[in-house]
Backbone bond lengths (Angstrom), bond angles and torsions (degrees), N, CA, C in turn:
res aa  C-N    CA-C-N  psi(-1)  N-CA   C-N-CA  omega(-1)  CA-C   N-CA-C  phi
1 M - - - 1.464 - - 1.517 111.23 -
2 R 1.348 116.08 -37.90 1.463 119.24 178.27 1.525 110.35 -63.05
3 F 1.355 115.24 -38.66 1.462 119.36 -179.33 1.526 110.20 -65.02
4 V 1.374 116.66 -42.12 1.473 119.87 179.48 1.515 110.93 -62.95
5 G 1.361 116.55 -44.30 1.458 120.00 178.53 1.521 112.30 -61.12
6 F 1.353 116.19 -41.50 1.455 120.29 178.88 1.532 111.22 -64.93
7 L 1.357 115.82 -38.33 1.456 120.21 178.85 1.529 111.74 -65.64
8 L 1.353 116.68 -40.87 1.465 120.03 177.56 1.516 111.27 -63.13
9 L 1.336 117.82 -42.84 1.459 121.11 178.39 1.526 110.40 -62.67
10 F 1.321 115.73 -39.25 1.458 119.71 179.89 1.528 111.59 -64.76
11 L 1.354 115.62 -41.18 1.449 119.87 -179.48 1.531 111.30 -66.70
12 V 1.352 116.56 -41.50 1.471 120.46 178.70 1.505 110.15 -63.33
13 A 1.349 116.60 -43.25 1.470 119.67 -179.94 1.510 112.18 -66.06
14 A 1.345 116.43 -26.14 1.448 119.93 -178.57 1.527 112.70 -81.06
15 L 1.358 117.67 -13.92 1.468 119.35 179.96 1.512 109.80 -67.55
16 P 1.339 117.47 138.04 1.464 120.05 -178.73 1.525 110.86 -71.67
17 L 1.323 116.19 138.46 1.455 121.01 175.61 1.514 109.69 -77.79
18 R 1.335 115.76 147.70 1.454 118.16 177.77 1.525 109.20 -75.21
19 A 1.308 116.45 117.18 1.459 120.17 -178.07 1.504 111.65 -71.52
20 E 1.328 117.94 -29.72 1.456 122.26 179.12 1.529 110.20 -134.88
21 E 1.339 115.16 134.13 1.454 121.14 -177.26 1.518 108.64 -131.98
22 V 1.325 116.39 136.87 1.463 121.21 -178.25 1.525 109.95 -96.84
23 L 1.320 115.15 135.06 1.472 122.86 173.98 1.517 106.81 -124.40
24 A 1.339 117.14 130.88 1.465 120.79 -172.50 1.510 111.49 -140.25
25 G 1.326 115.57 161.02 1.453 122.46 177.07 1.523 110.51 -147.24
26 L 1.338 115.71 168.25 1.469 122.05 -178.43 1.520 109.39 -124.64
27 S 1.323 115.95 146.35 1.472 119.89 176.71 1.535 110.91 -69.11
28 Q 1.337 117.44 -29.16 1.455 122.66 177.55 1.535 108.88 -141.09
29 K 1.322 115.42 137.72 1.449 119.81 176.20 1.527 111.40 -117.58
30 Q 1.336 116.27 -0.18 1.466 120.97 177.78 1.530 108.94 -140.49
31 L 1.328 115.50 135.94 1.464 121.08 176.64 1.531 108.21 -130.02
32 S 1.320 115.62 139.57 1.471 122.09 176.24 1.507 108.88 -108.87
33 L 1.326 116.26 127.81 1.456 121.27 178.85 1.526 108.08 -90.56
34 T 1.307 116.07 93.86 1.458 121.72 177.98 1.534 109.60 -92.70
35 V 1.316 115.29 175.70 1.477 120.34 -178.84 1.525 110.31 -60.79
36 N 1.324 117.65 -38.95 1.470 120.83 -176.56 1.532 111.66 -99.43
37 F 1.317 117.85 24.48 1.463 120.61 177.38 1.514 109.98 -69.39
38 E 1.336 116.43 124.02 1.460 122.08 -177.03 1.529 112.29 -117.99
39 G 1.320 116.35 21.04 1.452 120.10 -178.06 1.517 111.49 102.48
40 S 1.305 115.19 171.73 1.471 119.47 -178.52 1.517 109.26 -154.61
41 E 1.309 116.69 155.95 1.441 122.57 177.03 1.538 109.79 -108.24
42 I 1.301 116.17 131.20 1.448 122.45 179.68 1.523 108.85 -108.33
43 L 1.321 117.09 121.84 1.456 121.37 174.29 1.529 108.85 -91.66
44 V 1.334 115.24 121.04 1.459 120.75 175.69 1.527 107.58 -106.96
45 Y 1.308 116.75 123.82 1.474 120.48 -174.97 1.533 108.62 -138.20
46 G 1.318 115.29 163.78 1.457 117.69 178.53 1.516 111.87 175.70
47 A 1.327 113.91 -169.82 1.464 121.19 -177.86 1.518 109.25 -147.48
48 V 1.315 114.93 162.19 1.446 121.76 177.99 1.534 108.07 -108.87
49 R 1.340 115.61 123.08 1.460 120.68 179.06 1.525 108.56 -98.55
50 R 1.308 116.27 134.29 1.461 121.26 -174.88 1.521 112.21 -123.96
51 E 1.327 114.31 148.89 1.456 122.27 171.64 1.524 111.41 -104.16
52 A 1.333 115.76 0.59 1.484 120.71 -177.93 1.517 108.02 -151.44
53 P 1.330 117.45 166.65 1.470 120.31 177.81 1.527 111.61 -59.81
54 V 1.328 115.14 159.33 1.464 120.93 179.73 1.531 109.62 -63.93
55 P 1.318 118.75 126.09 1.469 120.90 177.69 1.529 109.95 -60.28
56 E 1.321 115.74 137.49 1.455 120.62 -178.32 1.524 113.55 -100.21
57 D 1.318 116.46 -9.35 1.463 118.76 -176.25 1.516 114.23 -94.60
58 S 1.346 118.15 2.89 1.456 121.25 178.77 1.512 108.90 -151.83
59 E 1.333 115.51 163.01 1.472 121.51 -177.30 1.517 110.00 -106.69
60 L 1.308 115.86 137.02 1.466 121.43 178.96 1.517 109.91 -87.23
61 H 1.339 115.78 139.83 1.458 121.58 175.59 1.525 109.93 -130.75
62 V 1.328 115.69 154.78 1.471 122.37 178.95 1.519 108.01 -125.73
63 I 1.336 114.47 134.49 1.475 122.51 176.91 1.533 108.12 -123.77
64 V 1.316 117.52 132.91 1.461 123.26 179.08 1.534 108.29 -121.81
65 T 1.320 117.44 131.74 1.466 121.51 176.13 1.527 109.77 -127.67
66 I 1.326 115.53 142.94 1.465 121.88 170.69 1.506 107.55 -126.02
67 E 1.329 116.71 123.82 1.455 121.70 -174.41 1.530 111.07 -122.67
68 G 1.337 116.70 123.65 1.449 120.85 178.28 1.522 111.62 -80.46
69 P 1.331 117.41 170.43 1.469 121.29 -177.50 1.542 110.92 -56.52
70 P 1.310 118.79 130.55 1.466 120.93 179.89 1.531 112.11 -74.84
71 A 1.302 115.65 154.45 1.463 121.22 178.90 1.528 108.65 -153.86
72 P 1.326 118.05 152.91 1.472 120.19 176.96 1.519 110.67 -66.67
73 A 1.314 115.52 155.75 1.476 122.34 177.05 1.501 109.86 -148.11
74 V 1.312 116.86 147.83 1.463 122.66 176.84 1.524 107.42 -118.26
75 I 1.331 115.03 122.94 1.446 121.19 -178.54 1.546 108.11 -109.55
76 W 1.332 114.64 132.03 1.457 120.84 -178.89 1.527 110.20 -110.35
77 R 1.312 115.42 147.62 1.461 121.56 172.77 1.520 108.94 -111.40
78 K 1.323 114.93 128.34 1.459 120.57 -179.76 1.537 109.75 -94.94
79 A 1.298 115.35 150.05 1.453 121.70 175.57 1.520 108.75 -147.96
80 R 1.315 115.42 158.53 1.474 120.24 -177.35 1.527 108.23 -89.11
81 R 1.315 115.62 121.39 1.467 122.79 179.10 1.516 108.21 -128.32
82 L 1.345 115.48 118.56 1.477 121.23 179.04 1.519 111.61 54.94
83 G 1.337 114.63 38.40 1.456 119.45 177.54 1.515 115.51 81.57
84 I 1.336 117.27 3.98 1.481 121.47 -177.78 1.535 109.00 -123.30
85 W 1.330 115.45 134.44 1.463 120.08 175.34 1.530 109.26 -80.01
86 M 1.326 115.99 125.98 1.460 119.43 -179.05 1.516 110.06 -145.40
87 N 1.362 115.99 161.42 1.453 122.11 176.03 1.525 109.74 -71.48
88 V 1.322 116.55 125.28 1.453 119.80 -176.74 1.524 112.73 -120.32
89 E 1.328 117.44 -19.47 1.471 119.82 -176.38 1.514 108.67 -153.08
90 S 1.331 116.87 146.16 1.463 120.34 -179.69 1.527 109.74 -140.86
91 M 1.311 114.77 158.26 1.447 121.11 171.90 1.529 109.67 -141.31
92 R 1.287 115.01 138.61 1.472 120.31 179.82 1.525 109.64 -93.36
93 I 1.345 115.35 127.72 1.453 121.83 174.58 1.521 107.04 -94.33
94 R 1.311 115.90 120.43 1.466 120.18 -174.67 1.520 113.53 -66.94
95 A 1.321 118.64 -40.07 1.463 120.66 -175.61 1.515 109.82 -152.42
96 A 1.307 117.10 92.05 1.464 122.38 177.58 1.516 108.46 -104.09
97 P 1.339 117.81 128.60 1.474 118.64 177.76 1.517 110.94 -59.39
98 S 1.325 116.99 137.57 1.465 120.12 176.28 1.520 111.69 -68.69
99 F 1.323 116.14 -24.99 1.468 122.21 175.36 1.521 107.31 -146.95
100 Y 1.320 116.25 141.02 1.465 118.81 177.68 1.518 109.38 -152.45
101 A 1.319 114.78 122.46 1.453 121.16 176.46 1.520 108.48 -128.17
102 V 1.335 116.37 135.93 1.470 120.79 176.38 1.510 107.64 -130.71
103 A 1.342 115.73 118.17 1.450 122.27 179.08 1.527 108.18 -113.86
104 S 1.306 116.37 146.35 1.466 119.85 -175.49 1.515 110.79 -149.47
105 T 1.330 116.14 165.40 1.459 121.34 178.66 1.529 112.21 -78.84
106 G 1.296 117.82 -10.37 1.480 122.37 179.78 1.499 110.44 -162.50
107 P 1.321 117.67 178.05 1.474 120.69 177.62 1.523 110.79 -55.54
108 L 1.328 115.84 131.34 1.471 120.50 -173.04 1.526 111.93 -60.45
109 E 1.339 117.17 -38.12 1.466 119.69 -177.34 1.537 110.71 -66.21
110 G 1.312 117.51 -26.28 1.461 120.58 -176.46 1.512 114.89 -89.54
111 I 1.339 117.53 -16.75 1.474 119.36 -175.81 1.525 112.95 -114.13
112 L 1.328 118.31 -12.68 1.465 121.44 -175.44 1.510 109.85 -125.47
113 S 1.333 116.55 128.96 1.464 120.54 178.65 1.529 110.55 -75.19
114 M 1.328 115.93 158.95 1.452 119.90 178.60 1.509 111.16 -63.93
115 D 1.313 117.67 -38.82 1.472 120.35 178.62 1.513 111.89 -60.27
116 A 1.340 116.54 -44.07 1.472 120.09 179.62 1.519 110.37 -67.01
117 D 1.310 116.58 -37.27 1.485 119.63 178.27 1.521 110.80 -66.53
118 L 1.295 117.46 -41.25 1.458 120.70 178.30 1.518 111.75 -64.70
119 R 1.311 116.08 -37.87 1.470 120.29 -177.96 1.519 111.75 -71.11
120 H 1.324 117.18 -42.66 1.466 120.10 -173.90 1.527 113.17 -102.77
121 R 1.346 118.04 -7.86 1.458 123.15 179.75 1.521 110.67 51.29
122 I 1.333 115.53 63.64 1.442 121.70 -175.71 1.523 113.21 -91.36
123 S 1.331 117.44 -45.85 1.449 120.04 -178.62 1.534 110.49 -67.28
124 T 1.316 115.55 154.82 1.467 120.19 -176.98 1.507 111.68 -58.55
125 R 1.329 116.30 -39.92 1.474 121.04 -178.64 1.504 111.88 -59.99
126 L 1.332 118.06 -39.94 1.456 121.22 -177.57 1.524 112.36 -85.47
127 A 1.334 117.65 -10.76 1.462 119.98 175.68 1.525 111.80 -75.03
128 I 1.338 116.12 -11.53 1.470 121.56 -179.48 1.516 109.62 -101.58
129 F 1.312 116.89 129.55 1.476 121.14 176.59 1.527 108.59 -99.45
130 E 1.292 114.85 127.50 1.474 119.67 -177.83 1.534 110.48 -95.09
131 A 1.305 115.17 146.18 1.450 121.41 173.92 1.520 107.84 -146.33
132 R 1.309 116.97 113.01 1.457 119.92 -177.69 1.506 111.60 -68.90
133 E 1.327 114.40 133.77 1.454 119.79 177.33 1.531 109.81 -87.48
134 D 1.328 115.65 -26.57 1.462 120.99 -178.33 1.532 107.22 -134.80
135 A 1.306 116.34 133.97 1.457 120.82 -177.67 1.522 110.97 -65.72
136 D 1.336 118.25 -16.69 1.461 121.11 -177.02 1.520 113.39 -93.99
137 V 1.349 116.96 7.83 1.461 119.67 179.97 1.525 109.51 -63.22
138 S 1.310 115.66 127.62 1.468 119.57 179.08 1.528 109.41 -97.20
139 N 1.330 114.73 137.34 1.466 122.32 176.05 1.533 111.21 53.80
140 P 1.347 118.85 66.88 1.476 120.06 -178.61 1.512 112.94 -62.73
141 A 1.355 118.98 -27.09 1.469 120.02 179.07 1.533 111.25 -60.25
142 A 1.343 116.53 -30.84 1.474 119.33 -179.54 1.510 111.45 -64.80
143 F 1.350 118.12 -31.58 1.451 120.53 178.34 1.523 110.62 -68.31
144 S 1.343 116.74 -42.76 1.464 120.19 177.57 1.523 111.09 -62.13
145 E 1.323 116.18 -41.95 1.479 120.21 178.75 1.518 110.13 -63.33
146 A 1.335 117.43 -36.27 1.464 120.08 178.83 1.526 110.31 -66.12
147 L 1.330 116.69 -40.73 1.457 120.35 178.19 1.536 110.76 -62.62
148 I 1.320 115.81 -44.47 1.461 120.32 178.94 1.514 110.51 -61.63
149 R 1.330 116.92 -42.35 1.464 120.47 -178.94 1.533 111.10 -64.74
150 I 1.323 117.43 -42.41 1.469 120.71 179.69 1.513 111.04 -64.03
151 R 1.322 116.72 -44.24 1.464 119.15 -175.82 1.532 111.81 -76.90
152 K 1.318 118.21 -22.23 1.456 119.96 172.08 1.520 109.20 -67.48
153 Q 1.319 117.40 -38.36 1.450 120.36 178.09 1.518 112.06 -64.85
154 E 1.337 116.36 -28.73 1.467 121.30 178.16 1.528 112.23 -89.61
155 D 1.332 117.01 5.77 1.470 123.93 -178.91 1.536 112.61 65.58
156 L 1.330 117.05 19.06 1.453 120.82 179.75 1.529 111.03 -89.56
157 Y 1.304 118.00 -23.20 1.467 122.09 174.04 1.516 107.44 -118.31
158 Q 1.336 115.85 128.08 1.463 120.78 -175.39 1.518 110.31 -131.87
159 A 1.319 116.48 130.75 1.460 123.04 173.57 1.519 107.64 -112.22
160 L 1.321 116.63 104.78 1.466 123.18 -172.36 1.518 109.87 -109.48
161 E 1.308 115.38 68.80 1.465 120.15 -179.04 1.525 110.58 -71.75
162 S 1.335 115.72 139.46 1.473 122.88 179.42 1.533 111.75 62.11
163 Q 1.334 117.25 26.25 1.470 121.41 179.56 1.516 112.26 -103.70
164 V 1.327 117.72 0.58 1.455 120.89 174.67 1.526 108.00 -99.42
165 T 1.334 115.72 125.82 1.461 120.84 178.74 1.528 109.28 -93.22
166 L 1.320 116.66 127.04 1.475 122.53 -179.48 1.512 107.89 -121.99
167 D 1.329 116.76 117.66 1.469 122.32 -177.42 1.522 110.72 -102.39
168 R 1.325 116.50 115.97 1.474 123.46 177.05 1.518 112.46 53.14
169 E 1.332 114.69 32.95 1.485 122.03 178.34 1.535 111.64 55.87
170 T 1.330 115.88 30.54 1.462 119.38 -178.59 1.523 112.29 -132.29
171 L 1.327 118.06 -52.47 1.476 121.28 -177.47 1.518 108.69 -106.94
172 F 1.328 116.47 139.08 1.460 120.63 179.85 1.511 110.78 -140.32
173 N 1.327 115.80 158.42 1.466 120.95 176.03 1.515 109.01 -162.34
174 T 1.306 115.65 154.74 1.470 123.35 173.10 1.517 109.05 -157.52
175 T 1.311 115.73 157.10 1.454 121.95 178.52 1.515 109.27 -119.44
176 I 1.326 116.25 127.83 1.460 122.41 179.90 1.522 109.03 -118.68
177 S 1.325 116.22 127.80 1.463 121.17 -178.45 1.524 109.72 -89.97
178 L 1.328 115.47 126.82 1.454 122.09 174.79 1.524 107.90 -97.69
179 P 1.339 118.91 122.82 1.457 121.40 -176.02 1.535 111.38 -73.15
180 K 1.324 115.32 173.88 1.467 120.10 -176.80 1.513 112.23 -77.96
181 N 1.341 117.82 -18.67 1.478 120.50 -176.46 1.532 111.18 -92.95
182 L 1.322 115.83 49.81 1.470 120.88 177.77 1.507 110.70 -84.91
183 V 1.326 116.45 158.63 1.438 122.20 172.08 1.520 108.82 -106.57
184 E 1.317 116.19 161.14 1.458 120.58 178.64 1.518 110.89 -68.75
185 G 1.323 114.63 155.24 1.459 118.71 173.16 1.509 112.69 136.57
186 S 1.325 114.83 -172.39 1.463 122.57 -179.13 1.545 108.49 -95.08
187 Y 1.314 115.13 126.81 1.462 121.87 -179.85 1.526 108.66 -102.98
188 A 1.323 114.50 105.04 1.476 120.01 -175.99 1.514 109.10 -70.07
189 T 1.329 116.38 129.05 1.467 122.63 -179.08 1.523 108.09 -118.69
190 R 1.341 116.06 126.17 1.468 121.11 -178.42 1.529 110.07 -126.50
191 V 1.323 114.17 142.22 1.478 120.52 175.62 1.528 107.09 -124.34
192 F 1.321 116.02 125.63 1.460 121.40 -178.30 1.532 110.48 -114.83
193 L 1.327 114.97 137.82 1.456 121.56 167.37 1.519 107.69 -98.06
194 V 1.329 116.10 132.65 1.462 120.47 -173.94 1.523 108.77 -130.21
195 R 1.345 115.89 131.64 1.476 122.42 171.01 1.526 107.92 -135.44
196 D 1.309 115.44 136.15 1.458 121.61 178.23 1.527 111.39 53.12
197 G 1.323 116.22 35.30 1.463 120.81 177.25 1.507 114.75 82.12
198 A 1.338 118.80 -6.93 1.463 122.70 -177.57 1.509 111.41 -106.49
199 V 1.335 116.93 145.97 1.454 122.06 175.98 1.510 108.43 -80.73
200 I 1.330 117.11 119.90 1.450 121.29 -178.28 1.530 112.61 -102.16
201 D 1.324 118.22 -17.47 1.464 120.88 175.03 1.516 108.45 -162.39
202 R 1.328 114.89 160.72 1.473 120.91 -174.82 1.520 109.91 -149.09
203 F 1.325 115.41 141.88 1.477 121.92 177.96 1.526 107.66 -124.60
204 D 1.330 116.76 133.30 1.470 121.87 -177.53 1.530 110.29 -121.60
205 T 1.315 115.90 135.93 1.446 122.26 171.15 1.528 107.21 -150.78
206 E 1.321 118.07 -169.55 1.489 119.85 -178.36 1.509 110.36 -153.20
207 I 1.327 114.18 158.14 1.472 122.83 175.47 1.517 106.65 -115.52
208 D 1.317 116.29 128.47 1.471 121.64 -178.80 1.526 108.91 -95.53
209 V 1.340 116.20 115.49 1.455 121.79 -179.32 1.527 108.52 -110.89
210 Q 1.317 116.93 119.08 1.461 121.81 -176.76 1.509 110.38 -137.61
211 K 1.330 115.15 149.73 1.456 119.60 173.24 1.535 109.16 -70.66
212 A 1.346 115.82 147.30 1.453 120.76 175.15 1.534 109.06 -64.47
213 V 1.340 117.09 166.39 1.464 121.95 -173.35 1.527 111.75 -55.87
214 L 1.338 117.43 -51.42 1.471 120.89 -178.16 1.518 110.64 -63.80
215 E 1.329 116.56 -45.19 1.477 120.28 -178.57 1.522 109.79 -63.62
216 R 1.309 117.37 -41.17 1.468 120.00 179.33 1.528 110.88 -63.85
217 W 1.335 118.04 -41.66 1.446 121.86 -179.37 1.525 110.44 -63.78
218 L 1.352 117.43 -44.49 1.458 120.49 178.93 1.526 110.73 -67.17
219 F 1.309 117.39 -38.51 1.472 120.64 179.38 1.529 110.24 -63.59
220 N 1.320 117.28 -47.00 1.470 120.57 -179.78 1.530 110.78 -64.00
221 M 1.341 117.50 -40.56 1.466 119.46 -179.82 1.528 110.29 -65.55
222 A 1.339 117.63 -40.68 1.465 120.90 -179.25 1.511 111.51 -61.84
223 H 1.337 117.78 -34.40 1.456 121.25 -175.93 1.523 112.95 -93.75
224 E 1.326 116.96 -29.65 1.464 119.99 -175.75 1.532 113.06 -101.27
225 Q 1.323 117.47 -28.07 1.463 122.38 -179.42 1.529 109.94 -135.62
226 P 1.306 116.91 66.28 1.488 119.60 -174.55 1.538 113.20 -60.56
227 F 1.345 117.16 -32.35 1.479 119.59 -179.36 1.517 110.39 -63.23
228 W 1.329 118.06 -50.21 1.461 121.54 -179.32 1.535 111.39 -68.84
229 Y 1.342 115.69 -31.97 1.450 118.43 176.40 1.543 110.76 -65.14
230 G 1.343 115.72 -39.97 1.458 120.14 176.89 1.526 111.58 -62.52
231 L 1.346 115.57 -44.07 1.469 118.69 179.14 1.530 111.12 -63.84
232 L 1.341 116.72 -40.45 1.456 119.58 178.43 1.529 110.53 -62.83
233 A 1.332 117.04 -44.83 1.476 119.75 179.44 1.524 111.50 -62.22
234 L 1.360 116.00 -40.46 1.468 119.65 178.47 1.526 110.26 -65.35
235 G 1.351 116.72 -43.84 1.458 120.08 -179.66 1.521 111.83 -61.74
236 L 1.326 116.82 -42.50 1.461 119.60 179.88 1.526 110.42 -66.06
237 A 1.351 116.51 -38.71 1.466 119.39 179.11 1.524 110.99 -62.32
238 V 1.365 115.62 -42.90 1.469 119.62 178.82 1.516 110.70 -65.47
239 F 1.338 116.66 -43.11 1.478 120.47 -177.68 1.511 110.82 -62.37
240 F 1.334 117.52 -49.60 1.452 119.57 -177.87 1.529 111.49 -70.13
241 G 1.331 117.22 -32.46 1.451 118.88 176.00 1.521 111.15 -65.49
242 W 1.339 116.28 -43.44 1.483 120.10 177.48 1.504 110.23 -64.88
243 G 1.345 116.67 -41.26 1.469 120.08 -179.30 1.523 111.46 -63.16
244 A 1.334 116.28 -41.62 1.472 118.29 178.93 1.526 110.68 -65.76
245 S 1.325 116.53 -39.41 1.466 119.83 179.28 1.520 110.56 -64.91
246 A 1.329 117.40 -43.07 1.473 120.75 180.00 1.530 110.81 -64.83
247 A 1.343 116.48 -41.21 1.472 118.73 178.87 1.507 110.48 -65.04
248 F 1.319 118.67 -36.40 1.472 121.94 178.94 1.517 110.69 -65.20
249 R 1.360 116.62 -39.94 1.475 119.50 179.08 1.525 110.95 -66.60
250 V 1.338 117.22 -37.84 1.463 119.38 179.49 1.510 110.88 -66.54
251 L 1.333 117.19 -39.71 1.451 120.81 179.33 1.524 111.85 -65.38
252 R 1.320 117.92 -30.56 1.469 120.91 -179.30 1.501 112.82 -75.66
253 T 1.355 116.58 -24.16 1.476 119.41 -177.27 1.521 111.37 -84.43
């Protein structure tokens, strides 16, 4: 037993210490989706803690990602048939983030190796998992690119290259805009330290996005009790219509 304990201590002592460690924080960790919600800006900031002097033979980079709750998606390809544009081929995406933003201190291809990207799935392309619905689907990558293109137009996918400010390889910050068309859920936020194309440290946190109490109640009623939701909407329309008419008559007198 003494030999086993000594061996464990030896192995722990032999483990390399992390020379650089990232510490990060968010300006907001909770968002409420109210009726008049028009989006929000999240400030991601932090510092690099070191046990040794700053290495001079390589450059430090910081990458920040925010990923919304994933959900399945079906992408269709249109083609012209007999003079009419119609859906001719589809592919099911097993888990596409509802929102995805990646900000970095430089162009992603120049600061991150392919191996590191494959391991951590940092780039938007690798954040999407593909699953063919039909074995005859041609060029499945084109479907993923189409999804990325569509969601970029909706501001749901963002590539913010060179948008992270890094001061003396120690302090960093960036601002990421969250659009108004967000879905509820936990938004995973990751901060990566990168040297020589490899991820040397990582910090994980999350942003909780929820509908406000009234909005959540109306949303649940609309989906779970559509009959009563319809009656409520009709009643409110009648009430406000009558109220406006009564106010107009009072103003005329």
